[in-house]
N, C-alpha and C positions, 0 to 999 in steps of 0.2 A: 049254575050248571057245571062250570069248570071246577068250582070248589067241591061239589058233590062227587064228581068223577075222580078228583085227586084224592079225596078222603077214602073212596072206595078202593083205590089202588094202594092205600097205605101211606100215601104222601099227603101231608097237610100244607097248606099255603104258608104257615108260620116257618116251617122248615125251609121252604123254598126261598122266601124273602130273607131269612136270616143267612142262608148259604150264598145267595147272591150279593147281599150287602158285605159280608165279611170277605167272600172271594174277591169282590171288586176292590176292597180296601188293600187286600194282600197283594193282588195283581198290580195295583197302582204303585204300591211301595216298591215292589220288585222292578216295575218299569222305570220308576224314578232313580233307583239305585243303578240300574243298568244304563240309563241314559247319562248319569253322572260318570260312569265308568266307560262310556262310549262303547258298550256291547251292543252291536247292531240289532239283532233280532229280538232280544228280550225287551227292548226299549218301548215296544208298542203297548206294553202293559200300561203304561202311563196314559194311553188313550182308551184301551179296552176296560180297565178297572173302573173309571167313572161311568162308563156306559152300563156295566153290570150293576154297579151301585144304583144308578138311576132306575133301572128295571126293577130291582129289589124294592126301591122306595115307592115306585108306582104300585107295586102289589101290597106293600105295607100300609099305605095311607087308608085305603077303605077298610082294612082289617082293624086298624087302630081306632077308626071312627066307630066301628060296630062294637069293639071291645076296648073301651078307654082303660088307661092304666088305673089299677086300683090303688087308692091312696093307702099307705101303710097303717093309717089310723082307723081304717074300716075293719075293726077287729072281728065283726060277725062274718066276714068273708074268709077268715083264716082260722086255723085251729089255735094258734098262739101268737103272742107278739113277736116271738123270734121267727116264726114262719112268715108273718107279714113283712118283717124287716128283710129277711133273706129273699123273699119273692120280689120285693121292690128293688133291692140292690142287684141281684143276679138276672132276674127275668127282664127287667126294664132298664135300669140304670146302665148296666154293663153293655147291653146291645145298643140301646138308642142313644144315650148320652155320648158315649165314646165313638159310636159310629158316626154321629153327626159332628163330633169334633174333628174326626178324620175327613168328613166331607168338606168341612171348612178349610182344612189344610189342602185338600185336593183343589178347591176353588182358588186358594191363594197361590198355589204353585202354578197351576194352568194359567190363571188370570195374570200373575206377574210375569210369566214367560211370554204371554201374548202381548202385554204392554211393552216389554222390552223389545220384542220383535218388530213392533210398529214404529220404533224410533228410527230416525235417519242415520244415526251411528251404526245401528245393527245392519241396516241395509247396506251401508258402505263397507262394513266389516265383511259381510258375505261376498260382496263384489271383489273385495281385495283377496280373500282366501281362494275364491274360484280361480283367480288368475295366477295363484302361487304354485310354482312347479314342485316345491317340497311337499305340499299338501297332496298333489296329484300322485306323486310317488308313494305317499303313505296309504292313501284311501282309493286310489283309482279315480275315475270320473266322478266329480262331485254330484250328489243326488239331493242333499238337503241337510237340514240342522235338526237337533232334538228339540224337545219342548222345554227343557231346562235352560234358562239363560239367567246368569247371575252377573253382577257388576253394577256399574253406574253409567248413566247417560245424561247429558245436558245438551244445550243447543250448541256448545262449542267443544265438548270433550266427551269421550266415551271410553270406558274400560269394560270389556265384556269377556265372559268365559262361557263357552258352550261346546256342545258335541257337534262335529261335522261328520257326515256319513257319505261314503262313495260306493263304488261298485265292488271294492275288495275289502272293505271294512270301515272302521270309524276311529276318530281320535278327538281328544279334547283340544280346543283352541283357546288361547288367551291373547287378546288383541287390545291394544290401546290406539285411540285415534284422536286427532285434534283437528278442528275445523279452522281453516285459514283461508281468507279471501273466498269464502263460499264453497270451499272444497274440503273433503275429509281426507286428511293425510295420516298414514299409519306411522305411529311412533315406536311401536314394539309389536311383535308377533312371535309367539312360540307355540309349539305343539307338545303335547304330553306323549 
């Protein structure tokens, strides 16, 4: 029903899912770059991008099941070998292979950030910066962190780099901590 309605309006589902998938990738990349630069409002692209990508994928799967990728060796489906090769590369490979490579990247970035955020070192780092007057002067009242967290953590040491956001802006935080006698102590703290 929906497919017939969209065809009647001049929009086909292939255009919709391709637009959603590529828009999701571009918005995600923009959000990651902005989070890495602590640009407050554009950082949400790192959340919105995967959502758009997921919606595009949900639309894409039933269409791909109905119309599987033609193998380039099915010469009877194409006018020439060159047409078969170009169709395979540009219609399928470019969209699907690279789009899902980007999806793997999205998963690694968001999953890696989530794993780092669940560490004890990250929680201690957030507690430390929330109490820091210099951070309050830079960003106002602390509101949260971005999705990108890089560095390393172990049970006794942590070195983390992430964005912190507040009521008046954002900044990058680089913090090192060491665990001594069951407590995390800050060894270095800098803001960009």
